[in-house]
C-alpha positions as MATLAB code, in Angstrom:
seq = 'MFKSLRDRFRRAGKQAEAEIEPQLDLSYEAYRPEEREKGAVVQAKHLENVMWELELALLESDVAMEAVEALKAKLQQRLVGLRVASQGEIAPTIEKALKASLVELLSLESFDPQQLLVRGDGPLVIAFVGVNGTGKTTTIARLAHWLQGQGRSVVLAAADTFRAGAIEQLEIHAKKLGCKFIAHQSGGDPAAVAFDAVAHARAKHRDVVLIDTAGRMQTNANLMDEMAKIQRVAKPDMVLFVGDALAGNDAVEQARKFHATVGIDAVILTKLDVDAKGGAALSIASAIGRPIAFVGIGQDYEDLMPFDAAWIVERIFAA';
ca = [
      86.278   91.117  101.407;
      88.683   92.697  103.949;
      88.537   89.667  106.306;
      92.050   90.147  107.679;
      91.476   93.810  108.470;
      88.075   93.113  110.026;
      89.510   90.471  112.368;
      92.250   92.799  113.592;
      89.822   95.664  114.172;
      87.603   93.453  116.302;
      90.565   92.198  118.293;
      91.471   95.805  119.074;
      87.927   96.456  120.251;
      88.002   93.484  122.603;
      91.303   94.621  124.070;
      89.718   97.969  124.813;
      87.344   96.321  127.280;
      90.307   95.625  129.554;
      91.543   99.195  129.242;
      88.313  101.125  129.691;
      85.941  100.440  132.564;
      83.171  100.405  131.398;
      81.083  101.263  128.264;
      80.280  104.617  126.720;
      76.853  105.780  127.816;
      76.073  107.443  124.484;
      76.539  106.900  120.791;
      79.903  107.902  119.355;
      78.546  110.958  117.543;
      76.694  112.426  120.535;
      78.410  115.145  122.515;
      75.528  116.618  124.534;
      76.793  117.798  127.953;
      73.867  116.272  129.856;
      74.896  112.829  128.599;
      78.404  113.191  129.987;
      77.298  113.148  133.615;
      77.378  109.364  134.095;
      80.366  107.075  134.346;
      84.090  107.690  134.029;
      85.761  109.932  131.470;
      87.664  108.180  128.682;
      91.222  109.491  128.633;
      93.935  109.189  126.006;
      95.887  106.783  128.238;
      92.947  104.357  128.167;
      93.287  104.146  124.402;
      97.049  103.624  124.126;
      96.903   99.850  123.659;
      93.875  100.165  121.406;
      95.712  102.642  119.182;
      98.784  100.414  119.092;
      96.749   97.374  118.069;
      94.910   99.468  115.491;
      98.186  100.735  114.042;
      99.541   97.189  113.742;
      96.322   96.026  112.094;
      96.466   98.811  109.537;
     100.174   98.480  108.751;
      99.884   94.705  108.368;
      97.027   95.374  105.950;
      99.304   97.553  103.780;
      97.673  100.829  104.802;
      99.984  103.791  104.157;
     101.425  105.465  107.253;
      99.831  108.849  106.552;
      96.414  107.175  106.446;
      97.184  105.278  109.671;
      98.073  108.473  111.526;
      95.040  110.314  110.176;
      92.690  107.519  111.217;
      94.154  107.274  114.725;
      93.749  111.020  115.217;
      90.120  110.951  114.082;
      89.280  108.000  116.327;
      90.924  109.523  119.384;
      89.118  112.802  118.779;
      85.796  110.954  118.828;
      86.452  108.973  122.008;
      88.571  111.047  124.402;
      86.454  113.005  126.870;
      83.359  110.840  126.708;
      81.992  109.176  129.844;
      81.413  105.441  130.210;
      78.895  103.554  132.329;
      79.338   99.778  131.770;
      81.754   97.382  130.128;
      79.589   95.408  127.729;
      79.272   98.000  124.984;
      82.855   99.272  124.881;
      83.898   97.235  121.844;
      80.706   97.971  119.840;
      81.014  101.675  120.615;
      84.642  101.763  119.529;
      83.586   99.949  116.369;
      80.983  102.636  115.691;
      83.573  105.349  116.229;
      86.007  103.496  113.988;
      83.400  103.183  111.247;
      82.668  106.901  111.388;
      86.390  107.718  111.317;
      86.961  105.422  108.336;
      84.089  106.983  106.402;
      85.510  110.425  107.140;
      88.988  109.348  105.999;
      87.664  107.822  102.782;
      85.549  110.905  102.088;
      88.367  113.453  102.287;
      88.495  113.316   98.491;
      85.261  112.690   96.614;
      84.262  111.953   93.030;
      80.825  112.597   91.579;
      80.117  110.114   88.745;
      77.563  112.556   87.368;
      80.410  114.678   86.035;
      80.979  111.948   83.439;
      77.469  112.524   82.125;
      77.620  116.276   81.536;
      77.309  117.040   77.843;
      79.542  119.792   76.505;
      80.471  121.201   73.113;
      82.468  118.070   72.289;
      83.021  114.568   73.626;
      84.271  113.909   77.128;
      87.734  112.375   76.682;
      89.122  110.042   79.354;
      92.580  108.443   79.240;
      93.442  105.415   81.375;
      96.886  104.712   82.841;
      98.379  102.021   85.045;
     100.776   99.102   85.106;
     100.207   95.808   83.327;
      98.031   93.212   85.007;
      95.631   95.504   86.844;
      92.648   94.832   84.569;
      92.811   98.221   82.859;
      91.351   97.182   79.504;
      88.510   95.238   81.122;
      87.829   98.189   83.412;
      87.511  100.458   80.380;
      84.898   98.096   78.954;
      83.030   98.089   82.264;
      83.004  101.873   82.414;
      81.746  101.943   78.819;
      78.921   99.635   79.882;
      78.114  101.907   82.846;
      78.067  104.973   80.600;
      75.788  103.227   78.112;
      73.451  102.456   80.976;
      73.302  106.193   81.622;
      72.318  106.821   78.005;
      75.725  107.877   76.699;
      77.367  106.842   73.422;
      80.957  105.646   73.743;
      84.001  105.391   71.465;
      86.807  103.020   72.499;
      90.331  103.948   71.387;
      92.995  101.215   71.296;
      96.030  103.398   72.000;
      97.844  100.472   73.627;
      99.791   99.510   70.527;
     102.624   98.084   72.626;
     101.209   94.969   74.338;
     100.562   91.928   72.176;
      96.838   91.250   71.956;
      95.774   94.546   73.536;
      94.053   95.838   70.396;
      92.197   92.570   69.860;
      91.120   92.430   73.510;
      89.561   95.884   73.399;
      87.971   95.163   70.013;
      86.208   92.110   71.452;
      84.766   94.272   74.218;
      83.710   96.921   71.693;
      81.798   94.348   69.646;
      80.068   92.919   72.715;
      79.062   96.376   73.895;
      78.213   97.814   70.485;
      80.745  100.648   70.819;
      82.578  102.330   67.974;
      86.150  101.049   67.954;
      89.160  103.031   66.709;
      92.536  101.327   66.208;
      95.676  101.367   64.071;
      98.122   98.546   63.472;
     100.114   97.014   66.312;
     103.229   99.068   67.002;
     101.663  102.223   65.562;
     101.586  105.692   67.068;
      99.294  105.674   70.134;
      98.794  109.434   69.985;
      97.495  109.130   66.412;
      94.932  106.557   67.567;
      93.778  108.872   70.341;
      93.571  111.817   67.943;
      91.501  109.843   65.425;
      89.130  108.613   68.131;
      88.461  112.128   69.383;
      88.018  113.407   65.814;
      85.530  110.623   65.054;
      83.568  111.281   68.238;
      83.409  114.980   67.478;
      82.287  114.411   63.879;
      79.666  111.803   64.819;
      78.502  113.596   67.976;
      79.481  110.773   70.321;
      79.404  111.566   74.037;
      82.507  109.924   75.508;
      85.909  108.693   74.288;
      87.729  106.125   76.442;
      91.424  105.794   75.575;
      93.287  102.618   76.504;
      97.020  103.301   76.858;
      99.918  100.895   77.205;
     100.412   99.398   80.634;
     103.625  100.883   81.862;
     105.747  100.990   84.938;
     106.037  104.493   86.291;
     109.825  104.217   85.797;
     109.615  103.524   82.030;
     110.684  106.855   80.544;
     109.785  106.025   76.924;
     106.256  104.951   77.741;
     105.803  107.928   80.034;
     106.888  110.220   77.185;
     104.363  108.441   74.974;
     101.629  109.174   77.511;
     102.629  112.832   77.580;
     102.263  112.930   73.777;
      98.779  111.411   74.008;
      97.876  114.130   76.494;
      99.130  116.866   74.168;
      97.326  115.483   71.118;
      94.038  114.187   72.548;
      93.779  116.711   75.402;
      91.878  114.360   77.734;
      89.445  115.964   80.131;
      90.326  113.343   82.709;
      93.114  110.845   83.411;
      92.094  107.808   85.458;
      94.608  105.523   87.155;
      93.578  101.860   87.302;
      95.116  100.032   90.260;
      94.890   96.501   91.608;
      93.491   96.525   95.159;
      95.414   93.322   95.885;
      98.691   95.184   95.331;
      98.190   97.131   98.564;
     100.927   99.682   99.178;
     102.417   98.966   95.751;
      99.226  100.311   94.166;
      99.497  103.432   96.318;
     103.117  103.989   95.287;
     102.260  103.420   91.623;
      99.445  105.968   91.835;
     101.696  108.433   93.627;
     104.379  108.224   90.932;
     101.922  108.319   88.029;
     100.328  111.387   89.556;
     103.705  113.091   89.899;
     104.640  112.233   86.307;
     101.493  112.586   84.194;
      98.891  113.854   86.658;
      95.817  111.775   87.462;
      92.346  112.984   88.345;
      90.892  109.913   90.041;
      91.445  106.217   90.705;
      89.623  103.025   89.798;
      90.470  100.077   92.053;
      89.979   96.593   90.628;
      89.567   93.215   92.382;
      88.161   94.761   95.540;
      85.871   91.756   95.975;
      88.844   89.458   96.665;
      90.893   91.915   98.736;
      91.319   90.610  102.297;
      93.465   93.494  103.544;
      91.968   96.721  102.209;
      95.227   98.675  102.312;
      94.919  100.292   98.895;
      91.280  101.243   99.402;
      92.003  102.925  102.739;
      95.218  104.654  101.662;
      95.164  105.771   98.088;
      92.932  108.849   98.235;
      94.648  110.430  101.235;
      98.104  109.464   99.934;
      97.790  111.208   96.565;
      95.010  113.703   97.200;
      92.819  112.232   94.481;
      89.518  110.375   94.922;
      88.545  106.806   94.154;
      85.967  107.073   91.380;
      84.893  103.447   90.871;
      85.695   99.994   92.238;
      85.645   96.612   90.536;
      83.749   94.002   92.554;
      83.456   91.021   90.209;
      84.017   89.603   86.742;
      81.051   90.918   84.749;
      80.448   94.227   82.983;
      77.972   95.142   85.713;
      80.604   94.675   88.431;
      81.899   98.230   88.383;
      80.290  100.533   90.921;
      80.785  104.180   91.855;
      82.884  104.405   94.992;
      80.827  104.671   98.177;
      82.802  105.179  101.399;
      79.983  103.995  103.672;
      79.488  100.843  101.575;
      83.212  100.039  101.779;
      83.268  100.491  105.551;
      80.213   98.273  106.021;
      81.962   95.576  103.960;
      84.998   95.802  106.246;
      82.866   95.053  109.295;
      80.444   92.616  107.662;
      80.273   89.268  109.454;
];
């Protein structure tokens, strides 16, 4: 996971040893005046090559420019003005500062999974959007499994009446999970499916309705209109965008355009376990102002985990 990005980060740290003489005499988060009395002060000019290498590493990993600039600013703020005492720990100290800056960047927007478990007067209704091929339907099944593990009853609504096999795929998941499944015939009205699912959940006192919608490109006006109708009829409490982490900047642009068109509340990133670059994970929240809620890290129902910024950053730097 994130091997390419990790290698570039470490190369930047090694280059810093030639720019800064020598190592910081304190941990990156310490700013006590008495610990600034030893060594030479780190200045912005010492970090110029480091910042350039970092920028290249991030851009080559498909990180959006706004995230690149934000990360550079946070890192420089942590390092400039500190004193250094020896060379050997420069790279590890920069790595610590980089980790802290990454966690801060990824935490600008946050999502509390517990909000999915709050019981109200009716069912919690969640609609899923995204382009084809991102693993949206499988992700819905994984979230259903997670919700069941938290003691919640789930209704699955097959409102993707457009893609061949979509209804059958979700029905298979529903049977495996023991979820109530609501569907109409292929080519039917997706909004009617969503309406019936919500009505069933309300009548049977089910906790959550998960609505699968047709995979669509953000430029497909007809399918976007269809999604707007689903929103009017089913009145979802939350719209989740499912994006493929391997798509990098494309996933960010898709999320940006979906958010502008239908409005999304949070993101689920799939295939994070095989993502060598990490561009989507590092960019998407700051680019659209919406948090990452969950990430897919494998092939099984259990391989959906609530997003944890510190966990992601540790994976970036894992050996």
